[in-house]
MISELO-288859 format. One record per atom (N, C-alpha, C, CB): residue number from 1; residue in three letters; atom name; x, y, z. Coordinates in Angstrom, 2 decimals, decimal comma. Glycine has a CB too. Example, Ala and Ser with C-alpha at 12.3 -4.5 7.8 and 13.67 -1.06 7.14 Angstrom:
BEGIN
R; 1; ALA; N; 13,19; -5,69; 7,80
R; 1; ALA; CA; 12,30; -4,50; 7,80
R; 1; ALA; C; 13,20; -3,30; 7,80
R; 1; ALA; CB; 11,31; -4,47; 9,05
R; 2; SER; N; 12,85; -2,25; 7,08
R; 2; SER; CA; 13,67; -1,06; 7,14
R; 2; SER; C; 12,90; 0,03; 7,87
R; 2; SER; CB; 14,08; -0,60; 5,72
//
This chain:
BEGIN
R; 1; MET; N; 11,76; 0,31; 77,26
R; 1; MET; CA; 12,01; -0,04; 75,88
R; 1; MET; C; 10,83; 0,40; 75,03
R; 1; MET; CB; 12,25; -1,54; 75,72
R; 2; LEU; N; 11,22; 0,88; 73,89
R; 2; LEU; CA; 10,18; 1,27; 72,93
R; 2; LEU; C; 9,77; 0,05; 72,12
R; 2; LEU; CB; 10,66; 2,41; 72,01
R; 3; ARG; N; 8,51; -0,07; 72,00
R; 3; ARG; CA; 8,01; -1,19; 71,21
R; 3; ARG; C; 7,44; -0,65; 69,91
R; 3; ARG; CB; 6,94; -2,01; 72,01
R; 4; GLN; N; 7,98; -1,16; 68,84
R; 4; GLN; CA; 7,49; -0,72; 67,53
R; 4; GLN; C; 6,55; -1,77; 66,99
R; 4; GLN; CB; 8,67; -0,46; 66,54
R; 5; ASP; N; 5,39; -1,31; 66,65
R; 5; ASP; CA; 4,42; -2,22; 66,05
R; 5; ASP; C; 4,71; -2,29; 64,56
R; 5; ASP; CB; 2,95; -1,76; 66,32
R; 6; THR; N; 5,03; -3,43; 64,13
R; 6; THR; CA; 5,27; -3,60; 62,71
R; 6; THR; C; 4,02; -4,14; 62,06
R; 6; THR; CB; 6,48; -4,55; 62,45
R; 7; VAL; N; 3,62; -3,43; 61,09
R; 7; VAL; CA; 2,43; -3,85; 60,36
R; 7; VAL; C; 2,90; -4,50; 59,07
R; 7; VAL; CB; 1,47; -2,64; 60,07
R; 8; GLU; N; 2,47; -5,69; 58,89
R; 8; GLU; CA; 2,86; -6,40; 57,68
R; 8; GLU; C; 1,98; -5,93; 56,53
R; 8; GLU; CB; 2,76; -7,94; 57,87
R; 9; ARG; N; 2,64; -5,33; 55,58
R; 9; ARG; CA; 1,89; -4,84; 54,42
R; 9; ARG; C; 2,18; -5,75; 53,25
R; 9; ARG; CB; 2,27; -3,36; 54,08
R; 10; ARG; N; 1,15; -6,16; 52,64
R; 10; ARG; CA; 1,29; -7,01; 51,46
R; 10; ARG; C; 0,92; -6,21; 50,24
R; 10; ARG; CB; 0,42; -8,30; 51,57
R; 11; ASN; N; 1,74; -6,34; 49,26
R; 11; ASN; CA; 1,48; -5,67; 48,00
R; 11; ASN; C; 0,88; -6,71; 47,06
R; 11; ASN; CB; 2,80; -5,02; 47,40
R; 12; THR; N; -0,39; -6,86; 47,12
R; 12; THR; CA; -1,04; -7,89; 46,32
R; 12; THR; C; -1,39; -7,35; 44,95
R; 12; THR; CB; -2,30; -8,42; 47,03
R; 13; ILE; N; -1,23; -8,17; 44,00
R; 13; ILE; CA; -1,56; -7,81; 42,62
R; 13; ILE; C; -2,96; -8,35; 42,34
R; 13; ILE; CB; -0,51; -8,38; 41,60
R; 14; LYS; N; -3,81; -7,48; 41,97
R; 14; LYS; CA; -5,18; -7,85; 41,66
R; 14; LYS; C; -5,31; -8,23; 40,19
R; 14; LYS; CB; -6,15; -6,70; 42,01
R; 15; ARG; N; -6,32; -8,98; 39,89
R; 15; ARG; CA; -6,55; -9,42; 38,53
R; 15; ARG; C; -6,80; -8,25; 37,59
R; 15; ARG; CB; -7,71; -10,39; 38,48
R; 16; LYS; N; -7,52; -7,24; 38,07
R; 16; LYS; CA; -7,81; -6,11; 37,19
R; 16; LYS; C; -6,53; -5,34; 36,86
R; 16; LYS; CB; -8,84; -5,17; 37,85
R; 17; HIS; N; -5,55; -5,31; 37,78
R; 17; HIS; CA; -4,28; -4,66; 37,48
R; 17; HIS; C; -3,53; -5,42; 36,38
R; 17; HIS; CB; -3,41; -4,57; 38,74
R; 18; LEU; N; -3,61; -6,73; 36,41
R; 18; LEU; CA; -2,96; -7,53; 35,38
R; 18; LEU; C; -3,61; -7,30; 34,02
R; 18; LEU; CB; -3,02; -9,02; 35,74
R; 19; VAL; N; -4,92; -7,21; 34,01
R; 19; VAL; CA; -5,64; -6,98; 32,75
R; 19; VAL; C; -5,29; -5,61; 32,19
R; 19; VAL; CB; -7,16; -7,11; 32,96
R; 20; PHE; N; -5,29; -4,59; 33,05
R; 20; PHE; CA; -4,94; -3,24; 32,58
R; 20; PHE; C; -3,50; -3,19; 32,09
R; 20; PHE; CB; -5,15; -2,21; 33,70
R; 21; SER; N; -2,59; -3,91; 32,77
R; 21; SER; CA; -1,20; -3,95; 32,33
R; 21; SER; C; -1,08; -4,63; 30,96
R; 21; SER; CB; -0,33; -4,69; 33,37
R; 22; LEU; N; -1,83; -5,70; 30,78
R; 22; LEU; CA; -1,81; -6,40; 29,50
R; 22; LEU; C; -2,34; -5,51; 28,38
R; 22; LEU; CB; -2,64; -7,68; 29,59
R; 23; ILE; N; -3,45; -4,83; 28,63
R; 23; ILE; CA; -4,02; -3,95; 27,61
R; 23; ILE; C; -3,06; -2,81; 27,28
R; 23; ILE; CB; -5,37; -3,38; 28,08
R; 24; THR; N; -2,46; -2,22; 28,31
R; 24; THR; CA; -1,49; -1,14; 28,09
R; 24; THR; C; -0,30; -1,64; 27,28
R; 24; THR; CB; -1,02; -0,57; 29,44
R; 25; GLY; N; 0,20; -2,82; 27,60
R; 25; GLY; CA; 1,32; -3,39; 26,86
R; 25; GLY; C; 0,98; -3,65; 25,40
R; 25; GLY; CB; 1,78; -4,68; 27,51
R; 26; LEU; N; -0,23; -4,13; 25,17
R; 26; LEU; CA; -0,66; -4,39; 23,79
R; 26; LEU; C; -0,77; -3,10; 22,99
R; 26; LEU; CB; -1,99; -5,12; 23,77
R; 27; ILE; N; -1,30; -2,06; 23,62
R; 27; ILE; CA; -1,44; -0,77; 22,92
R; 27; ILE; C; -0,07; -0,18; 22,61
R; 27; ILE; CB; -2,26; 0,22; 23,76
R; 28; ILE; N; 0,82; -0,17; 23,60
R; 28; ILE; CA; 2,16; 0,37; 23,38
R; 28; ILE; C; 2,91; -0,47; 22,35
R; 28; ILE; CB; 2,95; 0,42; 24,71
R; 29; GLY; N; 2,78; -1,79; 22,44
R; 29; GLY; CA; 3,43; -2,68; 21,49
R; 29; GLY; C; 2,94; -2,48; 20,07
R; 29; GLY; CB; 3,22; -4,10; 21,89
R; 30; THR; N; 1,67; -2,21; 19,93
R; 30; THR; CA; 1,11; -1,97; 18,60
R; 30; THR; C; 1,65; -0,68; 18,01
R; 30; THR; CB; -0,42; -1,92; 18,66
R; 31; PHE; N; 1,65; 0,38; 18,82
R; 31; PHE; CA; 2,11; 1,67; 18,30
R; 31; PHE; C; 3,61; 1,70; 18,05
R; 31; PHE; CB; 1,74; 2,76; 19,26
R; 32; LEU; N; 4,39; 0,99; 18,82
R; 32; LEU; CA; 5,84; 0,98; 18,60
R; 32; LEU; C; 6,26; -0,15; 17,66
R; 32; LEU; CB; 6,57; 0,84; 19,93
R; 33; GLY; N; 5,58; -1,27; 17,73
R; 33; GLY; CA; 5,97; -2,42; 16,93
R; 33; GLY; C; 5,65; -2,30; 15,46
R; 33; GLY; CB; 5,32; -3,63; 17,46
R; 34; THR; N; 4,57; -1,63; 15,13
R; 34; THR; CA; 4,18; -1,49; 13,73
R; 34; THR; C; 5,21; -0,71; 12,93
R; 34; THR; CB; 2,82; -0,82; 13,63
R; 35; PRO; N; 5,63; 0,48; 13,36
R; 35; PRO; CA; 6,64; 1,20; 12,57
R; 35; PRO; C; 7,98; 0,48; 12,52
R; 35; PRO; CB; 6,84; 2,60; 13,14
R; 36; ILE; N; 8,36; -0,15; 13,62
R; 36; ILE; CA; 9,64; -0,88; 13,64
R; 36; ILE; C; 9,58; -2,05; 12,67
R; 36; ILE; CB; 9,99; -1,37; 15,07
R; 37; GLY; N; 8,48; -2,79; 12,68
R; 37; GLY; CA; 8,31; -3,91; 11,75
R; 37; GLY; C; 8,27; -3,45; 10,31
R; 37; GLY; CB; 7,06; -4,67; 12,08
R; 38; TRP; N; 7,63; -2,33; 10,06
R; 38; TRP; CA; 7,55; -1,80; 8,71
R; 38; TRP; C; 8,93; -1,40; 8,21
R; 38; TRP; CB; 6,59; -0,60; 8,65
R; 39; LEU; N; 9,71; -0,73; 9,05
R; 39; LEU; CA; 11,07; -0,33; 8,66
R; 39; LEU; C; 11,97; -1,54; 8,43
R; 39; LEU; CB; 11,68; 0,59; 9,73
R; 40; ALA; N; 11,85; -2,53; 9,29
R; 40; ALA; CA; 12,65; -3,75; 9,12
R; 40; ALA; C; 12,27; -4,47; 7,84
R; 40; ALA; CB; 12,47; -4,69; 10,33
R; 41; HIS; N; 10,98; -4,53; 7,53
R; 41; HIS; CA; 10,53; -5,17; 6,30
R; 41; HIS; C; 11,06; -4,43; 5,08
R; 41; HIS; CB; 8,99; -5,24; 6,25
R; 42; ARG; N; 11,00; -3,10; 5,11
R; 42; ARG; CA; 11,50; -2,31; 3,99
R; 42; ARG; C; 12,99; -2,53; 3,77
R; 42; ARG; CB; 11,23; -0,83; 4,21
R; 43; PHE; N; 13,76; -2,56; 4,87
R; 43; PHE; CA; 15,20; -2,78; 4,77
R; 43; PHE; C; 15,48; -4,16; 4,17
R; 43; PHE; CB; 15,86; -2,66; 6,16
R; 44; TYR; N; 14,80; -5,19; 4,67
R; 44; TYR; CA; 14,98; -6,54; 4,15
R; 44; TYR; C; 14,61; -6,62; 2,68
R; 44; TYR; CB; 14,15; -7,55; 4,97
R; 45; GLU; N; 13,51; -5,99; 2,31
R; 45; GLU; CA; 13,06; -6,02; 0,92
R; 45; GLU; C; 14,07; -5,35; -0,01
R; 45; GLU; CB; 11,70; -5,33; 0,79
R; 46; GLN; N; 14,63; -4,22; 0,41
R; 46; GLN; CA; 15,62; -3,52; -0,41
R; 46; GLN; C; 16,89; -4,35; -0,55
R; 46; GLN; CB; 15,95; -2,15; 0,19
R; 47; GLN; N; 17,32; -5,00; 0,54
R; 47; GLN; CA; 18,51; -5,84; 0,48
R; 47; GLN; C; 18,30; -7,02; -0,45
R; 47; GLN; CB; 18,89; -6,32; 1,88
R; 48; ARG; N; 17,15; -7,65; -0,36
R; 48; ARG; CA; 16,84; -8,80; -1,21
R; 48; ARG; C; 16,78; -8,39; -2,68
R; 48; ARG; CB; 15,52; -9,45; -0,79
R; 49; LEU; N; 16,15; -7,26; -2,96
R; 49; LEU; CA; 16,06; -6,78; -4,34
R; 49; LEU; C; 17,45; -6,47; -4,89
R; 49; LEU; CB; 15,16; -5,55; -4,42
R; 50; ALA; N; 18,30; -5,87; -4,08
R; 50; ALA; CA; 19,66; -5,55; -4,52
R; 50; ALA; C; 20,44; -6,83; -4,83
R; 50; ALA; CB; 20,39; -4,74; -3,44
R; 51; LYS; N; 20,28; -7,87; -4,01
R; 51; LYS; CA; 20,97; -9,14; -4,26
R; 51; LYS; C; 20,48; -9,79; -5,55
R; 51; LYS; CB; 20,77; -10,11; -3,08
R; 52; VAL; N; 19,17; -9,74; -5,78
R; 52; VAL; CA; 18,60; -10,34; -6,99
R; 52; VAL; C; 19,09; -9,59; -8,22
R; 52; VAL; CB; 17,06; -10,33; -6,94
R; 53; LEU; N; 19,08; -8,27; -8,17
R; 53; LEU; CA; 19,54; -7,48; -9,32
R; 53; LEU; C; 21,02; -7,69; -9,59
R; 53; LEU; CB; 19,26; -6,00; -9,09
R; 54; LEU; N; 21,83; -7,79; -8,53
R; 54; LEU; CA; 23,25; -8,04; -8,70
R; 54; LEU; C; 23,50; -9,42; -9,31
R; 54; LEU; CB; 23,97; -7,92; -7,35
R; 55; CYS; N; 22,77; -10,42; -8,84
R; 55; CYS; CA; 22,89; -11,77; -9,38
R; 55; CYS; C; 22,47; -11,80; -10,84
R; 55; CYS; CB; 22,03; -12,76; -8,56
R; 56; ARG; N; 21,40; -11,11; -11,18
R; 56; ARG; CA; 20,95; -11,07; -12,58
R; 56; ARG; C; 21,98; -10,37; -13,47
R; 56; ARG; CB; 19,60; -10,35; -12,70
R; 57; GLU; N; 22,60; -9,34; -12,93
R; 57; GLU; CA; 23,63; -8,65; -13,71
R; 57; GLU; C; 24,85; -9,55; -13,94
R; 57; GLU; CB; 24,06; -7,35; -12,99
R; 58; GLN; N; 25,21; -10,33; -12,94
R; 58; GLN; CA; 26,36; -11,23; -13,07
R; 58; GLN; C; 26,07; -12,38; -14,03
R; 58; GLN; CB; 26,75; -11,77; -11,70
R; 59; ASN; N; 24,79; -12,76; -14,19
R; 59; ASN; CA; 24,42; -13,89; -15,05
R; 59; ASN; C; 23,62; -13,42; -16,27
R; 59; ASN; CB; 23,60; -14,91; -14,27
R; 60; ARG; N; 23,91; -12,25; -16,77
R; 60; ARG; CA; 23,09; -11,68; -17,84
R; 60; ARG; C; 23,28; -12,38; -19,19
R; 60; ARG; CB; 23,42; -10,22; -17,99
R; 61; ASN; N; 24,33; -13,15; -19,36
R; 61; ASN; CA; 24,56; -13,82; -20,65
R; 61; ASN; C; 23,88; -15,18; -20,73
R; 61; ASN; CB; 26,05; -13,98; -20,88
R; 62; GLN; N; 23,19; -15,58; -19,68
R; 62; GLN; CA; 22,53; -16,88; -19,69
R; 62; GLN; C; 21,04; -16,70; -20,00
R; 62; GLN; CB; 22,72; -17,61; -18,33
R; 63; PRO; N; 20,38; -17,79; -20,40
R; 63; PRO; CA; 18,94; -17,69; -20,69
R; 63; PRO; C; 18,14; -17,29; -19,46
R; 63; PRO; CB; 18,41; -19,02; -21,24
R; 64; ALA; N; 16,98; -16,71; -19,70
R; 64; ALA; CA; 16,14; -16,18; -18,62
R; 64; ALA; C; 15,71; -17,28; -17,65
R; 64; ALA; CB; 14,92; -15,49; -19,19
R; 65; VAL; N; 15,46; -18,47; -18,14
R; 65; VAL; CA; 15,02; -19,57; -17,27
R; 65; VAL; C; 16,13; -19,95; -16,29
R; 65; VAL; CB; 14,60; -20,79; -18,11
R; 66; VAL; N; 17,36; -19,97; -16,80
R; 66; VAL; CA; 18,50; -20,31; -15,94
R; 66; VAL; C; 18,72; -19,20; -14,90
R; 66; VAL; CB; 19,78; -20,52; -16,80
R; 67; VAL; N; 18,63; -17,95; -15,34
R; 67; VAL; CA; 18,81; -16,84; -14,41
R; 67; VAL; C; 17,74; -16,86; -13,33
R; 67; VAL; CB; 18,79; -15,49; -15,16
R; 68; ASP; N; 16,49; -17,17; -13,69
R; 68; ASP; CA; 15,41; -17,26; -12,70
R; 68; ASP; C; 15,68; -18,37; -11,69
R; 68; ASP; CB; 14,06; -17,49; -13,41
R; 69; SER; N; 16,22; -19,49; -12,17
R; 69; SER; CA; 16,48; -20,59; -11,23
R; 69; SER; C; 17,68; -20,29; -10,32
R; 69; SER; CB; 16,73; -21,90; -11,99
R; 70; ILE; N; 18,65; -19,54; -10,80
R; 70; ILE; CA; 19,82; -19,20; -9,99
R; 70; ILE; C; 19,50; -18,08; -9,00
R; 70; ILE; CB; 21,00; -18,80; -10,89
R; 71; CYS; N; 18,91; -17,01; -9,50
R; 71; CYS; CA; 18,74; -15,78; -8,71
R; 71; CYS; C; 17,37; -15,64; -8,09
R; 71; CYS; CB; 19,01; -14,59; -9,58
R; 72; GLY; N; 16,39; -16,29; -8,62
R; 72; GLY; CA; 15,04; -16,07; -8,13
R; 72; GLY; C; 14,42; -14,88; -8,87
R; 72; GLY; CB; 15,03; -15,82; -6,61
R; 73; ARG; N; 13,19; -14,65; -8,58
R; 73; ARG; CA; 12,49; -13,54; -9,24
R; 73; ARG; C; 12,45; -12,35; -8,27
R; 73; ARG; CB; 11,03; -13,97; -9,67
R; 74; GLY; N; 12,83; -11,20; -8,77
R; 74; GLY; CA; 12,85; -10,02; -7,93
R; 74; GLY; C; 11,56; -9,24; -7,98
R; 74; GLY; CB; 13,97; -9,14; -8,33
R; 75; PHE; N; 10,71; -9,54; -8,94
R; 75; PHE; CA; 9,52; -8,73; -9,11
R; 75; PHE; C; 8,29; -9,61; -9,13
R; 75; PHE; CB; 9,60; -7,91; -10,38
//
């Protein structure tokens, strides 16, 4: 009979690997997250401004104080 020696190999995670993974994740997250956040903010800002302008147009015959309380300030 052939006897196979099985060597138990452990794949241990070292602390320095975790630190390098964390740093790499932070760098990638910064470079990808900043443009995505900026685009999302721009989209939200444009949508909000459009809603405010539409509301002001619909309530244009009322006093400015009333329109500000209903629609909010767009600028």
